[in-house]
MARMI-878549 format. One record per residue (C-alpha): residue in one letter; residue number from 1; x negated, y, z. Coordinates in Angstrom, 2 decimals, always signed. Example, Ala and Ser with C-alpha at 12.3 -4.5 7.8 and 13.67 -1.06 7.14 Angstrom:
2
- A; 1; -12.30; -4.50; +7.80;
- S; 2; -13.67; -1.06; +7.14;
//
This chain:
412
- M; 1; -14.11; -44.73; -22.54;
- G; 2; -13.98; -41.90; -19.93;
- I; 3; -15.79; -41.33; -16.81;
- F; 4; -13.84; -42.93; -14.26;
- S; 5; -13.12; -45.91; -16.87;
- L; 6; -17.06; -46.30; -17.02;
- L; 7; -17.45; -45.84; -13.32;
- H; 8; -14.78; -48.48; -12.67;
- T; 9; -16.25; -51.22; -14.86;
- N; 10; -19.70; -50.65; -13.89;
- K; 11; -20.16; -51.79; -10.25;
- K; 12; -23.55; -51.14; -10.16;
- L; 13; -23.41; -47.34; -11.34;
- L; 14; -20.94; -46.77; -8.88;
- A; 15; -23.29; -48.06; -6.11;
- N; 16; -25.71; -46.12; -7.63;
- F; 17; -23.54; -42.92; -7.61;
- S; 18; -22.80; -43.48; -4.21;
- W; 19; -26.16; -44.19; -2.65;
- L; 20; -27.20; -41.05; -4.78;
- A; 21; -24.45; -38.85; -3.44;
- I; 22; -25.05; -39.85; +0.45;
- L; 23; -28.45; -39.02; -0.35;
- E; 24; -27.88; -35.45; -2.18;
- I; 25; -25.56; -34.36; +0.10;
- F; 26; -27.42; -35.20; +3.20;
- I; 27; -30.57; -33.23; +1.89;
- L; 28; -28.52; -30.00; +1.10;
- I; 29; -26.64; -30.19; +4.60;
- A; 30; -29.38; -31.48; +6.93;
- P; 31; -30.82; -27.37; +6.28;
- L; 32; -27.43; -26.00; +7.02;
- I; 33; -27.26; -27.93; +10.27;
- T; 34; -30.09; -25.86; +11.92;
- Y; 35; -29.27; -22.68; +9.84;
- P; 36; -27.14; -21.03; +12.56;
- Y; 37; -28.99; -22.37; +15.49;
- L; 38; -32.49; -21.05; +13.47;
- V; 39; -30.57; -17.52; +12.52;
- R; 40; -29.70; -16.60; +16.39;
- V; 41; -32.90; -17.83; +17.98;
- L; 42; -35.55; -16.33; +15.17;
- G; 43; -33.14; -13.61; +14.02;
- R; 44; -32.49; -12.79; +10.40;
- E; 45; -35.72; -11.07; +9.79;
- L; 46; -37.51; -13.58; +10.91;
- Y; 47; -35.85; -15.85; +9.47;
- G; 48; -35.87; -14.53; +6.09;
- W; 49; -39.81; -14.67; +6.39;
- V; 50; -39.50; -18.34; +6.99;
- I; 51; -36.86; -18.54; +3.96;
- T; 52; -39.66; -16.44; +1.82;
- A; 53; -42.08; -18.78; +2.56;
- Q; 54; -40.42; -22.07; +1.66;
- I; 55; -39.27; -20.19; -1.62;
- T; 56; -42.33; -19.27; -2.60;
- A; 57; -43.99; -22.67; -1.77;
- S; 58; -41.26; -24.12; -3.68;
- Y; 59; -42.49; -22.37; -7.13;
- C; 60; -45.30; -25.03; -7.20;
- T; 61; -43.09; -28.23; -7.03;
- V; 62; -42.27; -27.25; -10.62;
- L; 63; -46.07; -27.26; -11.64;
- I; 64; -46.45; -30.17; -9.55;
- D; 65; -43.46; -32.20; -10.99;
- F; 66; -44.15; -30.97; -14.36;
- G; 67; -41.31; -32.45; -16.02;
- F; 68; -42.10; -35.86; -15.13;
- K; 69; -38.93; -36.56; -13.02;
- R; 70; -36.72; -36.27; -15.70;
- I; 71; -39.11; -37.74; -18.17;
- S; 72; -40.19; -40.59; -16.46;
- A; 73; -36.51; -41.63; -14.89;
- R; 74; -35.94; -42.48; -18.67;
- H; 75; -38.95; -44.83; -19.11;
- I; 76; -38.27; -46.42; -16.27;
- A; 77; -34.41; -46.77; -17.38;
- T; 78; -35.33; -47.94; -20.59;
- N; 79; -38.30; -50.44; -19.32;
- S; 80; -36.49; -51.84; -16.39;
- D; 81; -37.20; -54.98; -17.18;
- N; 82; -40.43; -55.03; -17.29;
- P; 83; -42.42; -54.36; -14.04;
- A; 84; -45.66; -53.81; -15.69;
- K; 85; -44.65; -51.18; -17.95;
- M; 86; -42.72; -49.63; -14.70;
- G; 87; -45.94; -49.97; -12.61;
- E; 88; -48.06; -48.04; -15.50;
- V; 89; -45.52; -45.28; -15.35;
- V; 90; -45.35; -44.65; -11.51;
- S; 91; -49.24; -44.73; -11.29;
- A; 92; -49.39; -42.67; -14.18;
- I; 93; -47.33; -40.09; -12.67;
- L; 94; -48.77; -40.31; -8.88;
- I; 95; -52.01; -39.62; -10.70;
- L; 96; -51.05; -36.55; -12.30;
- R; 97; -49.15; -35.20; -9.60;
- W; 98; -51.83; -35.26; -7.01;
- A; 99; -54.18; -33.23; -9.66;
- L; 100; -51.34; -30.83; -10.09;
- W; 101; -50.66; -30.67; -6.42;
- I; 102; -54.66; -29.43; -6.02;
- L; 103; -54.53; -27.24; -8.64;
- S; 104; -51.11; -25.54; -7.72;
- F; 105; -52.81; -24.97; -3.86;
- V; 106; -55.62; -23.35; -5.43;
- I; 107; -53.09; -20.69; -7.36;
- Y; 108; -50.64; -20.82; -4.29;
- F; 109; -53.55; -19.87; -1.77;
- V; 110; -54.62; -16.95; -4.18;
- V; 111; -51.33; -15.43; -4.70;
- V; 112; -50.54; -15.72; -1.04;
- W; 113; -53.83; -13.76; -0.12;
- S; 114; -53.88; -11.34; -2.52;
- I; 115; -50.16; -9.86; -1.20;
- H; 116; -50.66; -7.89; +1.93;
- T; 117; -47.44; -8.87; +3.73;
- Y; 118; -47.85; -12.41; +3.04;
- R; 119; -51.23; -12.49; +4.14;
- Q; 120; -50.39; -11.39; +7.26;
- Q; 121; -47.83; -14.35; +7.59;
- L; 122; -50.98; -16.87; +5.99;
- P; 123; -50.28; -19.57; +8.57;
- L; 124; -46.50; -19.84; +7.89;
- F; 125; -47.11; -19.63; +3.84;
- L; 126; -49.91; -22.50; +4.07;
- Y; 127; -47.94; -24.82; +6.62;
- S; 128; -44.77; -24.43; +4.20;
- F; 129; -46.99; -25.74; +1.22;
- L; 130; -47.19; -28.72; +2.99;
- T; 131; -43.19; -29.43; +1.53;
- T; 132; -44.98; -30.06; -1.54;
- L; 133; -46.16; -33.09; -1.06;
- S; 134; -42.93; -34.30; -0.93;
- S; 135; -42.77; -34.03; -5.01;
- V; 136; -46.39; -36.13; -4.64;
- L; 137; -44.93; -38.67; -3.14;
- F; 138; -41.26; -39.26; -3.15;
- L; 139; -40.91; -41.48; -6.10;
- D; 140; -37.08; -40.92; -6.78;
- F; 141; -37.68; -41.27; -10.68;
- Y; 142; -38.45; -44.29; -10.00;
- F; 143; -35.28; -45.15; -8.13;
- Q; 144; -32.96; -43.29; -10.45;
- G; 145; -34.50; -45.31; -13.17;
- I; 146; -33.85; -48.73; -11.61;
- E; 147; -30.55; -47.63; -10.45;
- N; 148; -31.04; -48.61; -7.05;
- M; 149; -30.73; -45.91; -4.61;
- K; 150; -29.71; -47.79; -0.88;
- Y; 151; -32.74; -48.36; +0.69;
- I; 152; -34.66; -45.05; -0.03;
- T; 153; -31.44; -43.03; +0.66;
- I; 154; -30.93; -44.79; +4.34;
- I; 155; -34.64; -44.17; +5.18;
- N; 156; -34.79; -40.55; +4.09;
- I; 157; -31.83; -40.07; +6.02;
- I; 158; -33.26; -41.52; +9.21;
- V; 159; -36.35; -40.10; +8.74;
- R; 160; -35.24; -36.22; +8.04;
- G; 161; -32.49; -36.72; +10.79;
- V; 162; -34.85; -37.05; +13.34;
- F; 163; -36.70; -34.22; +12.43;
- V; 164; -33.57; -32.13; +11.80;
- A; 165; -32.96; -33.41; +15.53;
- A; 166; -36.58; -32.16; +16.60;
- T; 167; -35.68; -28.43; +15.79;
- F; 168; -33.32; -27.94; +18.29;
- I; 169; -35.42; -29.55; +20.83;
- I; 170; -39.12; -27.77; +19.24;
- I; 171; -37.45; -24.21; +18.01;
- T; 172; -36.47; -22.51; +21.06;
- S; 173; -37.81; -18.79; +20.65;
- P; 174; -39.45; -16.46; +17.79;
- S; 175; -42.38; -17.52; +18.30;
- D; 176; -41.96; -20.93; +17.41;
- Y; 177; -40.98; -20.19; +13.93;
- I; 178; -44.49; -21.24; +12.97;
- Y; 179; -43.35; -25.21; +13.62;
- I; 180; -40.39; -24.71; +11.30;
- P; 181; -42.69; -26.07; +7.87;
- I; 182; -44.08; -28.24; +10.04;
- L; 183; -41.41; -30.21; +11.07;
- W; 184; -39.86; -29.90; +7.51;
- S; 185; -42.92; -31.33; +5.87;
- S; 186; -43.42; -34.20; +8.28;
- G; 187; -40.00; -35.22; +7.70;
- Y; 188; -40.76; -34.89; +3.70;
- I; 189; -44.13; -36.75; +3.72;
- L; 190; -43.17; -39.35; +5.79;
- G; 191; -39.66; -39.98; +3.73;
- G; 192; -42.19; -39.85; +0.48;
- A; 193; -44.67; -42.41; +2.03;
- L; 194; -41.76; -44.93; +2.42;
- S; 195; -40.87; -44.50; -1.01;
- L; 196; -44.22; -45.64; -1.88;
- W; 197; -44.10; -48.54; +0.28;
- I; 198; -40.92; -50.06; -1.02;
- A; 199; -42.11; -49.49; -4.59;
- F; 200; -45.32; -51.36; -4.23;
- C; 201; -44.95; -53.47; -1.50;
- R; 202; -40.94; -54.65; -1.59;
- H; 203; -40.59; -54.29; -5.45;
- K; 204; -44.57; -55.59; -6.09;
- L; 205; -45.27; -53.15; -8.38;
- S; 206; -48.61; -52.87; -9.56;
- F; 207; -50.82; -49.55; -9.06;
- K; 208; -53.46; -49.80; -12.14;
- R; 209; -55.30; -46.94; -13.14;
- P; 210; -53.94; -45.63; -16.90;
- R; 211; -55.91; -44.96; -19.49;
- M; 212; -56.55; -40.98; -20.53;
- E; 213; -54.19; -41.73; -23.58;
- V; 214; -51.39; -42.27; -21.32;
- L; 215; -52.18; -39.28; -19.02;
- K; 216; -51.68; -37.40; -21.88;
- K; 217; -48.86; -38.68; -23.33;
- H; 218; -47.13; -37.93; -20.09;
- M; 219; -48.19; -34.61; -20.00;
- R; 220; -47.10; -33.93; -23.41;
- E; 221; -43.81; -35.40; -22.94;
- G; 222; -43.31; -33.23; -19.86;
- S; 223; -44.98; -29.91; -21.23;
- I; 224; -41.29; -28.63; -22.75;
- I; 225; -39.51; -29.57; -19.44;
- F; 226; -42.16; -27.91; -17.43;
- F; 227; -41.89; -24.69; -19.43;
- S; 228; -38.19; -25.01; -19.24;
- D; 229; -38.01; -25.37; -15.30;
- A; 230; -40.95; -22.80; -14.60;
- M; 231; -38.75; -20.53; -16.56;
- L; 232; -35.56; -21.22; -14.94;
- T; 233; -37.58; -21.36; -11.63;
- I; 234; -38.92; -17.18; -12.00;
- K; 235; -35.30; -16.83; -12.67;
- D; 236; -33.31; -18.61; -9.99;
- K; 237; -35.78; -17.89; -7.37;
- L; 238; -37.98; -14.54; -8.13;
- N; 239; -34.62; -12.60; -6.62;
- Y; 240; -35.59; -13.75; -2.98;
- N; 241; -39.42; -12.06; -3.41;
- I; 242; -38.18; -9.13; -4.87;
- M; 243; -35.08; -8.64; -2.08;
- G; 244; -37.64; -9.20; +0.48;
- A; 245; -39.91; -6.72; -0.78;
- M; 246; -37.11; -4.00; -1.75;
- I; 247; -34.47; -4.13; +0.90;
- G; 248; -35.46; -6.14; +3.68;
- M; 249; -35.93; -9.67; +4.72;
- A; 250; -32.55; -9.77; +6.94;
- D; 251; -30.87; -9.60; +3.24;
- V; 252; -32.74; -12.35; +1.83;
- V; 253; -30.45; -14.93; +4.88;
- V; 254; -27.37; -13.32; +3.40;
- Y; 255; -28.50; -14.22; -0.21;
- D; 256; -29.75; -17.42; +0.99;
- I; 257; -26.43; -18.75; +2.72;
- G; 258; -24.52; -17.15; -0.59;
- S; 259; -27.17; -19.41; -2.66;
- K; 260; -26.56; -22.78; -0.38;
- I; 261; -23.07; -22.69; -0.17;
- S; 262; -23.20; -22.43; -4.36;
- A; 263; -25.73; -25.28; -4.18;
- L; 264; -23.02; -26.98; -1.95;
- L; 265; -20.35; -26.73; -4.41;
- Q; 266; -22.90; -28.20; -7.14;
- K; 267; -23.89; -31.07; -5.77;
- P; 268; -20.98; -33.18; -6.95;
- V; 269; -22.14; -32.35; -10.36;
- T; 270; -25.30; -33.16; -9.82;
- I; 271; -25.23; -36.20; -8.28;
- L; 272; -22.89; -37.33; -11.03;
- S; 273; -25.21; -35.98; -13.89;
- T; 274; -28.24; -38.00; -12.03;
- A; 275; -26.13; -41.11; -11.53;
- L; 276; -24.62; -41.24; -15.65;
- F; 277; -27.79; -40.52; -17.03;
- P; 278; -29.37; -43.89; -17.02;
- K; 279; -26.38; -44.95; -19.14;
- M; 280; -26.36; -42.10; -20.91;
- A; 281; -30.02; -42.46; -22.26;
- K; 282; -29.49; -45.85; -23.20;
- A; 283; -26.44; -45.65; -25.10;
- P; 284; -25.01; -41.81; -25.59;
- S; 285; -21.84; -41.33; -25.79;
- V; 286; -20.36; -38.06; -27.34;
- A; 287; -16.54; -39.07; -25.89;
- V; 288; -17.83; -39.87; -22.54;
- A; 289; -19.74; -36.62; -22.33;
- K; 290; -16.72; -34.31; -23.56;
- K; 291; -14.29; -35.94; -21.47;
- T; 292; -16.76; -35.78; -18.40;
- L; 293; -17.09; -31.82; -19.32;
- I; 294; -13.59; -31.01; -18.55;
- Y; 295; -13.54; -33.12; -15.28;
- I; 296; -16.19; -31.20; -14.08;
- S; 297; -14.90; -27.97; -14.73;
- I; 298; -11.72; -28.50; -13.26;
- A; 299; -13.06; -30.28; -10.31;
- T; 300; -15.24; -27.26; -9.32;
- T; 301; -12.72; -24.52; -10.09;
- V; 302; -10.76; -25.85; -7.13;
- M; 303; -13.43; -26.58; -4.80;
- V; 304; -14.46; -22.83; -5.57;
- A; 305; -11.08; -21.94; -4.81;
- V; 306; -10.44; -24.02; -1.77;
- V; 307; -13.68; -22.41; -0.44;
- N; 308; -13.28; -18.83; -1.12;
- V; 309; -9.93; -19.27; +1.09;
- F; 310; -12.03; -20.25; +4.19;
- L; 311; -15.21; -18.33; +3.31;
- P; 312; -14.54; -15.79; +6.29;
- W; 313; -14.73; -18.79; +8.67;
- I; 314; -17.71; -20.60; +7.01;
- I; 315; -19.68; -17.26; +6.61;
- K; 316; -19.05; -17.00; +10.77;
- F; 317; -20.62; -20.72; +10.96;
- F; 318; -23.71; -19.31; +9.94;
- I; 319; -24.02; -15.70; +11.39;
- A; 320; -22.05; -14.14; +13.85;
- E; 321; -22.76; -10.73; +13.04;
- E; 322; -19.96; -9.06; +10.57;
- I; 323; -21.50; -8.64; +7.16;
- D; 324; -19.95; -7.93; +3.82;
- I; 325; -19.00; -10.91; +1.65;
- T; 326; -18.43; -9.75; -1.53;
- A; 327; -21.74; -10.63; -2.72;
- I; 328; -21.06; -14.16; -1.48;
- R; 329; -17.49; -14.63; -2.90;
- I; 330; -19.09; -13.77; -6.18;
- Y; 331; -21.77; -16.08; -6.04;
- T; 332; -19.58; -18.92; -5.41;
- L; 333; -18.84; -18.91; -9.13;
- A; 334; -22.29; -19.99; -10.20;
- P; 335; -21.20; -23.70; -9.64;
- I; 336; -18.46; -23.33; -12.31;
- I; 337; -20.93; -22.10; -14.75;
- L; 338; -23.79; -24.50; -13.98;
- G; 339; -21.55; -27.47; -13.31;
- I; 340; -21.48; -27.35; -17.44;
- S; 341; -24.73; -25.92; -17.98;
- S; 342; -26.43; -28.53; -15.98;
- F; 343; -24.28; -31.44; -17.49;
- I; 344; -25.08; -30.17; -20.90;
- A; 345; -28.83; -30.01; -20.09;
- V; 346; -29.36; -33.39; -18.62;
- N; 347; -26.90; -35.75; -19.92;
- I; 348; -26.20; -34.21; -23.51;
- F; 349; -29.73; -32.51; -24.93;
- Y; 350; -31.96; -34.98; -22.74;
- A; 351; -29.67; -38.25; -23.02;
- F; 352; -29.42; -37.42; -27.12;
- G; 353; -33.00; -36.48; -27.21;
- K; 354; -33.02; -32.77; -27.74;
- D; 355; -35.18; -31.94; -24.84;
- K; 356; -36.37; -28.78; -27.18;
- W; 357; -33.12; -27.42; -26.98;
- I; 358; -33.43; -27.07; -22.96;
- L; 359; -36.51; -24.96; -23.56;
- S; 360; -34.92; -22.68; -26.30;
- S; 361; -32.16; -22.03; -23.66;
- T; 362; -34.41; -21.09; -20.97;
- I; 363; -36.24; -18.93; -23.04;
- V; 364; -33.36; -16.99; -23.79;
- T; 365; -31.96; -16.93; -20.39;
- T; 366; -35.06; -16.06; -19.00;
- I; 367; -35.75; -13.24; -21.38;
- G; 368; -31.76; -12.06; -20.45;
- Y; 369; -32.88; -12.14; -16.98;
- I; 370; -35.75; -10.12; -17.32;
- V; 371; -34.44; -7.41; -19.38;
- M; 372; -31.57; -7.00; -16.92;
- L; 373; -33.78; -7.28; -13.97;
- G; 374; -36.06; -4.23; -15.57;
- I; 375; -32.87; -1.89; -16.56;
- M; 376; -31.59; -2.50; -12.83;
- F; 377; -35.02; -1.58; -11.32;
- F; 378; -35.71; +1.46; -13.46;
- C; 379; -32.16; +2.48; -12.44;
- G; 380; -32.63; +1.94; -8.97;
- W; 381; -29.88; -0.26; -8.99;
- L; 382; -31.83; -3.26; -6.82;
- N; 383; -30.71; -1.65; -3.76;
- S; 384; -28.05; -4.65; -2.30;
- V; 385; -27.72; -7.92; -1.88;
- L; 386; -24.41; -7.64; -4.45;
- A; 387; -27.09; -6.63; -7.15;
- F; 388; -29.04; -9.59; -7.18;
- V; 389; -25.98; -11.91; -7.23;
- S; 390; -24.98; -9.80; -10.22;
- L; 391; -28.12; -10.28; -11.88;
- T; 392; -27.81; -14.20; -10.89;
- I; 393; -24.54; -14.80; -12.43;
- V; 394; -24.79; -12.93; -15.40;
- S; 395; -28.28; -14.94; -16.44;
- L; 396; -26.49; -18.18; -15.48;
- L; 397; -23.58; -17.20; -17.66;
- I; 398; -26.31; -16.30; -20.93;
- E; 399; -27.48; -20.22; -20.18;
- A; 400; -24.27; -21.79; -20.22;
- I; 401; -22.89; -20.10; -23.33;
- Y; 402; -25.89; -20.45; -25.38;
- R; 403; -26.12; -24.09; -24.46;
- A; 404; -22.43; -24.53; -25.12;
- I; 405; -22.63; -22.95; -28.40;
- M; 406; -25.43; -25.43; -29.05;
- T; 407; -23.77; -28.43; -27.81;
- A; 408; -21.18; -27.64; -30.44;
- K; 409; -23.29; -27.95; -33.28;
- L; 410; -24.60; -31.04; -32.01;
- F; 411; -21.17; -32.73; -31.71;
- R; 412; -19.84; -31.09; -34.99;
//
């Protein structure tokens, strides 16, 4: 059975896919709506600081989640007819996330305070950290596991939409930049709080203090994914911090535009993978996985080609001034590579119980990234946005090739 047949014969899956698509696309597009306005009001240099603070805070989300999102979605999916068990899973994850949030804040504060230039922007970095509360409160794994994204999608769009609109009202001069993370955090926190209300009040889940053995089990199961995600985050986001220090915050904005366009192109694959995961977790299918990979590759390539035709006009939307878009064109190749790589990770490795292969592929990729970063640094090649984009693309390619080889062994 192919992916289209699966969607056609499973209305619940299709509905979940649709609502998840709406939410994911809105979450990605919402910041893009304010992007050109903020660049114009703040300037590329100051907005580069806002992005850097956001990226630095996002490292903490990896520790806070600790792989729970993916592992717990599988537990919820396999126990969707057992409210008591689902309540136990949700309760355990909330307790663990709060404990890890406190730990991550301590680490985050020490790091920010230790870097002189970051310390000068301490309020910006501290307010940006509040966005991590979304990782604590938002029960996306629960709604993914029960395949019901309707209410949480509607609520998040309304809540976050209000704060996006508020950006145009409150941010009117460069001195208002400090309010940007406050607005973002407010939307994230309220959306997360509402997800808790739906789970415990509308769906009648019971919160109960889990046994220590249960907490240890979740930590143990999530550890492989955590280490994998941690290395991936370093590989994917360290460029922002290094670039800001070596070639300036203004260029961080250019790199970030390329990253956001690539993320938008990759989003359909991410949504499809997330929507299919509960079904693949319950009944792994080699045939569905193979056919879906083919569809993903063709569709993503077409989207990348179309975007590149209109890329000069797209960039003008974000930045009015003339810039070299070569680096951004190269960055748009990332969704083609990631489309294959991420689908293999979620719907083959995780679904088939090969979690350790995620860690091994990430180790290989991270080692490759660090080696290339070191070579480029000592050779003095890290002097442009194009250099950092090339580093990103090559490291993603290494990851995709490794995962494809491991998949071939699984399907042999």
